C-alpha positions as MATLAB code, in Angstrom:
seq = 'XXXXXXXXXXXXXXXXXXXXXXXXXXXXXXXXXXXXXXXXXXXXXXXXXXXXXXXXXXXXXXXXXXXXXXXXXXXXXXXXXXXXXXXXXXXXXXXXXXXXXXXXXXXXXXXXXXXXXXXXXXXXXXXXXXXXXXXXXXXXXXXXXXXXXXXXXXXXXXXXXXXXXXXXXXXXXXXXXXXXXXXXXXXXXXXXXXXXXXXXXXXXXXXXXXXXXXXXXXXXXXXXXXXXXXXXXXXXXXXXXXXXXXXXXXXXXXXXXXXXXXXXXXXXXXXXXXXXXXXXXXXXXXXXXXXXXXXXXXXXXXXXXXXXXXXXXXXXXXXXXXXXXXXXXXXXXXXXXXXXXXXXXXXXXXXXXXXXXXXXXXXXXXX';
ca = [
     141.763   74.782  160.751;
     141.076   74.683  156.926;
     140.312   70.873  155.691;
     143.080   69.020  153.082;
     142.655   67.039  150.235;
     143.476   63.512  151.917;
     141.373   64.625  155.116;
     138.663   64.452  153.123;
     139.654   61.600  150.805;
     140.362   59.567  154.263;
     136.699   60.521  155.756;
     134.497   57.661  156.805;
     130.721   58.149  157.263;
     128.964   57.321  160.675;
     125.828   56.542  161.954;
     124.682   59.869  162.084;
     125.567   62.916  159.271;
     128.983   64.764  160.040;
     130.079   67.786  159.437;
     134.018   68.776  158.527;
     134.273   72.443  158.508;
     136.841   73.878  156.204;
     136.119   78.385  156.676;
     133.888   80.972  156.090;
     130.752   78.996  156.461;
     131.954   76.250  154.110;
     131.410   72.649  155.252;
     131.436   69.025  153.491;
     128.004   67.166  154.830;
     128.877   63.537  155.231;
     126.235   61.300  155.073;
     125.650   57.659  156.952;
     125.610   56.058  153.218;
     129.139   57.874  152.637;
     127.652   60.555  149.950;
     129.575   63.950  150.547;
     128.166   67.076  149.690;
     129.642   70.702  150.024;
     127.713   73.221  151.965;
     127.990   76.966  152.514;
     125.727   78.384  155.579;
     125.291   81.850  155.257;
     123.065   84.941  156.491;
     121.008   87.185  154.335;
     118.413   89.864  154.898;
     118.834   88.452  159.030;
     117.572   85.080  158.044;
     119.990   81.682  158.427;
     120.111   80.020  154.535;
     122.062   77.226  153.060;
     123.567   76.902  149.633;
     124.668   73.757  147.736;
     128.177   74.201  146.158;
     128.028   70.635  144.311;
     128.846   66.943  144.957;
     132.400   65.249  146.244;
     134.319   64.217  144.366;
     132.980   65.858  140.482;
     133.744   69.232  142.930;
     137.212   68.797  144.259;
     138.182   71.130  147.754;
     139.604   73.987  145.518;
     136.756   74.050  143.239;
     134.241   74.145  146.491;
     136.084   77.110  147.881;
     136.084   79.196  144.320;
     132.410   78.510  144.677;
     132.241   80.048  147.994;
     134.366   82.792  147.048;
     131.977   83.713  144.168;
     128.962   83.464  146.718;
     130.243   85.471  149.149;
     131.110   88.534  146.407;
     127.739   87.934  145.341;
     126.450   88.257  149.538;
     128.769   91.558  149.881;
     126.719   93.310  146.550;
     123.374   92.862  148.896;
     122.558   90.230  146.618;
     121.369   86.349  147.447;
     123.428   83.794  146.050;
     120.514   81.222  146.641;
     118.481   83.394  144.660;
     121.004   83.771  141.579;
     121.936   79.998  141.510;
     118.065   79.346  141.327;
     117.539   81.964  138.468;
     120.308   80.258  136.309;
     119.246   77.242  136.987;
     115.485   78.279  136.050;
     117.140   79.785  132.687;
     118.923   76.763  131.988;
     115.945   74.278  132.313;
     113.974   77.197  129.891;
     116.689   76.747  127.353;
     117.045   73.181  127.589;
     113.169   72.854  127.212;
     113.024   74.994  124.232;
     115.966   72.906  122.506;
     115.235   71.705  119.148;
     116.049   67.938  120.564;
     113.424   68.166  123.409;
     110.758   69.931  121.607;
     111.244   67.553  118.472;
     110.937   64.347  121.356;
     107.975   65.880  122.770;
     106.412   66.507  119.002;
     107.227   62.845  118.817;
     105.540   61.636  121.842;
     102.600   63.011  121.263;
     101.812   61.926  117.833;
     103.764   58.530  117.911;
     101.077   56.615  119.228;
      99.236   57.021  115.721;
     101.728   55.505  113.576;
     102.853   52.041  112.452;
     105.891   51.303  114.546;
     108.148   51.020  111.284;
     106.818   54.247  110.263;
     107.711   55.842  113.410;
     110.982   54.299  114.342;
     112.446   55.678  110.928;
     111.309   59.107  111.776;
     113.098   59.406  115.099;
     115.972   57.333  113.961;
     116.246   60.059  111.183;
     115.975   62.593  113.250;
     118.464   61.619  116.101;
     121.059   60.359  113.101;
     121.137   63.916  111.015;
     119.121   66.604  112.632;
     120.143   66.410  116.426;
     124.017   66.307  116.185;
     123.540   69.604  114.751;
     120.982   71.446  115.534;
     119.456   69.409  118.286;
     121.208   71.934  121.416;
     120.087   75.118  119.789;
     116.511   76.741  120.767;
     113.763   75.947  118.404;
     113.019   79.858  118.404;
     115.731   80.851  116.836;
     116.729   78.102  114.770;
     117.528   80.367  110.520;
     116.117   78.792  107.611;
     120.110   78.870  106.404;
     120.940   76.836  109.487;
     118.212   74.571  108.305;
     119.339   74.540  105.096;
     122.868   73.536  106.063;
     121.842   70.396  108.222;
     119.372   69.003  105.097;
     122.192   69.610  102.655;
     124.412   67.318  104.555;
     121.961   64.608  103.526;
     121.815   65.227  100.470;
     125.200   65.789   99.690;
     125.803   61.693  100.955;
     123.325   60.893   97.702;
     120.068   60.393  100.459;
     117.918   63.579   98.429;
     114.598   61.660   99.318;
     115.877   61.280  102.901;
     116.595   65.053  103.094;
     113.606   66.059  101.783;
     111.935   63.568  104.092;
     113.917   65.124  107.680;
     113.043   68.401  106.129;
     109.084   67.488  106.604;
     110.017   66.494  109.621;
     111.913   69.288  110.921;
     108.639   71.739  109.925;
     106.692   69.160  111.376;
     108.421   70.131  114.837;
     108.578   73.904  113.826;
     104.594   73.816  113.520;
     104.392   72.245  116.668;
     107.065   74.438  118.520;
     104.354   77.474  117.611;
     101.320   76.115  118.534;
     102.862   75.085  122.187;
     104.058   78.780  122.361;
     107.819   78.318  122.111;
     108.608   79.614  118.240;
     106.977   82.100  116.220;
     107.267   80.854  112.614;
     108.501   77.576  110.205;
     112.186   78.451  108.427;
     111.434   74.962  106.731;
     108.983   76.811  104.883;
     111.297   79.369  103.308;
     113.111   76.159  102.313;
     110.638   75.512   99.433;
     112.585   74.645   96.253;
     116.227   74.996   97.714;
     116.538   71.024   97.856;
     116.501   69.810   93.926;
     113.504   67.075   93.315;
     113.167   64.144   94.079;
     113.161   61.531   91.102;
     109.435   60.316   91.412;
     109.442   56.022   91.426;
     107.120   54.148   89.656;
     106.065   50.208   89.793;
     105.988   48.951   86.389;
     102.739   47.969   85.153;
     100.900   47.536   81.775;
      98.750   50.258   80.740;
      97.700   49.748   77.231;
      94.584   48.076   77.030;
      94.935   45.316   74.520;
      98.158   44.089   76.648;
      96.172   44.390   79.821;
      93.855   41.277   78.771;
      96.621   39.460   77.748;
      97.968   39.737   81.167;
      94.170   38.877   82.172;
      93.779   36.014   80.237;
      97.795   35.169   81.179;
      96.652   34.776   84.602;
      93.220   33.205   83.706;
      95.660   29.997   82.383;
      98.310   30.126   84.862;
      99.081   26.567   85.834;
     100.854   27.352   89.499;
      98.781   26.666   92.962;
      95.344   27.355   93.345;
      95.859   30.097   96.086;
      97.896   32.127   93.689;
      96.307   32.069   90.633;
      93.482   33.338   93.026;
      95.185   36.318   94.408;
      96.441   37.297   91.069;
      92.880   36.911   89.610;
      91.842   39.291   92.221;
      94.370   41.732   92.324;
      93.034   43.352   89.321;
      89.671   43.649   91.104;
      90.684   45.821   94.157;
      93.563   48.298   93.647;
      95.532   47.137   96.730;
      98.968   46.713   97.642;
     100.492   43.382   97.544;
     100.975   42.817  101.554;
      97.351   43.930  101.767;
      96.315   41.261   99.392;
      98.153   38.097  100.931;
      97.413   39.109  104.075;
      93.313   39.281  103.614;
      91.586   37.554  106.334;
      88.031   35.845  105.966;
      86.972   37.886  109.039;
      87.332   41.258  106.737;
      85.490   39.750  103.810;
      81.521   40.573  104.184;
      79.744   38.491  101.453;
      76.373   39.727  102.655;
      77.771   43.652  101.803;
      79.795   42.222   99.231;
      82.628   44.222  100.845;
      86.345   43.819  102.103;
      87.045   46.166  105.759;
      90.559   45.950  105.548;
      91.818   47.206  109.442;
      93.531   51.006  109.885;
      96.082   48.640  111.969;
      96.884   46.936  107.989;
      97.093   50.580  106.004;
      99.566   52.707  105.394;
      97.596   55.890  106.590;
      96.188   54.036  109.659;
      92.637   54.445  108.695;
      90.049   51.464  107.477;
      89.684   50.656  103.989;
      86.379   49.688  102.727;
      86.844   47.441   99.267;
      83.899   47.299   97.407;
      84.211   43.702   95.969;
      82.665   43.528   92.455;
      80.594   39.981   91.433;
      83.459   38.466   89.819;
      85.749   39.635   93.026;
      82.630   37.530   95.262;
      83.116   34.453   93.061;
      86.630   34.282   93.160;
      86.618   34.477   96.990;
      83.986   31.946   97.240;
      85.433   29.712   94.815;
      88.607   29.611   97.191;
      86.793   29.874  100.516;
      86.649   25.653  100.643;
      90.125   25.600  100.568;
      91.321   28.158  103.100;
      88.102   29.272  104.702;
      88.757   27.043  107.621;
      91.739   29.257  108.490;
      92.772   32.514  109.616;
      94.459   34.224  105.654;
      92.375   34.019  102.342;
      95.641   33.171  100.587;
      97.902   31.265  103.289;
     101.402   30.252  103.108;
     102.242   26.907  100.958;
     104.200   25.828  104.213;
     101.107   26.483  106.897;
      98.011   28.073  107.259;
      99.194   30.168  110.316;
     100.714   32.526  108.198;
      99.682   34.729  105.147;
     101.245   33.602  101.256;
     105.005   35.114  100.686;
     105.663   38.375   99.318;
     107.317   37.247   96.638;
     104.691   35.197   95.485;
     102.433   37.197   93.378;
     106.169   38.648   91.626;
     107.350   35.476   91.302;
     104.117   33.877   89.253;
     104.369   37.106   86.716;
     107.989   36.316   85.946;
     106.815   32.473   85.138;
     104.475   34.063   82.867;
     107.164   36.060   81.008;
     106.625   39.396   82.622;
     109.853   41.105   83.035;
     110.372   43.654   86.584;
     110.639   46.214   83.671;
     106.721   45.104   82.219;
     105.029   44.285   85.538;
     105.249   43.833   88.926;
     102.604   43.121   92.367;
     102.372   47.090   92.892;
     101.796   47.238   89.075;
      97.712   46.257   89.183;
      97.239   49.792   91.553;
      98.922   51.953   88.851;
      97.250   50.277   85.985;
      93.971   50.634   87.513;
      94.853   54.049   88.675;
      95.773   55.484   84.835;
      92.876   53.594   82.949;
      90.401   55.091   85.386;
      92.057   58.661   85.377;
      91.558   58.467   81.604;
      88.263   57.806   81.643;
      87.682   60.741   83.646;
      87.380   59.448   87.095;
      88.190   61.424   89.922;
      91.935   61.536   90.359;
      91.671   61.541   94.250;
      89.429   58.476   94.001;
      91.828   56.408   92.137;
      94.984   57.654   93.461;
      97.844   54.931   92.942;
      99.267   56.375   96.406;
      97.007   55.369   98.389;
      96.275   58.508  100.224;
      92.528   58.518   99.776;
      89.955   55.587  100.741;
      88.407   55.473   96.846;
      87.981   51.933   95.491;
      86.560   51.142   92.394;
      87.085   47.503   90.234;
      88.685   46.835   87.055;
      87.318   44.384   84.107;
      88.614   44.491   81.381;
      89.009   41.333   78.657;
];
């Protein structure tokens, strides 16, 4: 007797596995834990075999019978339905493993440990929000330049041009990784150079006129704020570091004997140790503040607790108190100020880049 839907629904598990036969080799296998599986027993090339047809209730009785009938048709054509199913599953797995999203996540996992958390989180969020919904399921080796351009232009049209450029660069990295792992033959992002309008380069406000710089340094020397803030201000034009690196300077990083400040890799944007030579005046400034803060962790601690570095707004607020507006000078401005002047004096541009892509350092002493 063929099974009925009510019979299947009401079937209860027993201490041992049981089979409810439907006919033509198909049956419902009920396990002691209550799980119910559709199975088909058949013979091929003289051997008895079993084919899994699905799990109840996801696969209904009617669906299971359709799958049984399809398997019987394959047998009638002298083919093994089990082998056909394995081939289809292998093809699906290969398609999934070669999808852009799968390859992108694989690339991300292999590189994320080399990036700072805030940097890596931005990359994966960018891919998940702006790329995967449109290209994630596509075979990575079949994505064309026009398809990629259409995707990144969606980002551009919402006014996020810089994000569009970053997303395109991330995609290019994924394509290059897929080439290296044998899942693509070329990088379609390379065909899109110039396809997006360039971003407007943002410059931090800074003073670059030598006479005005002299006025700034004199204003710093005359600053009436806290000794910690004044010391940080005096050191800033001598070391060319980012404000975050300056305010988080630790005494363990300072070597007075070698006149060096070694900033650990985990604090640097490029994740590489940054060695800052200390001019004689820089050493003097640090030695002057050491009796006040040397017993703690930070060279420039927070005013409320020595367990934290000074506020990220401390330098900026001090510049405002001295009368410098946001369009005239910022904490980041000390870097671009030094870079501009040193480049004008013929120093190697790679060593004085204000973008921080190199480990070049120096000291600026103007009056």
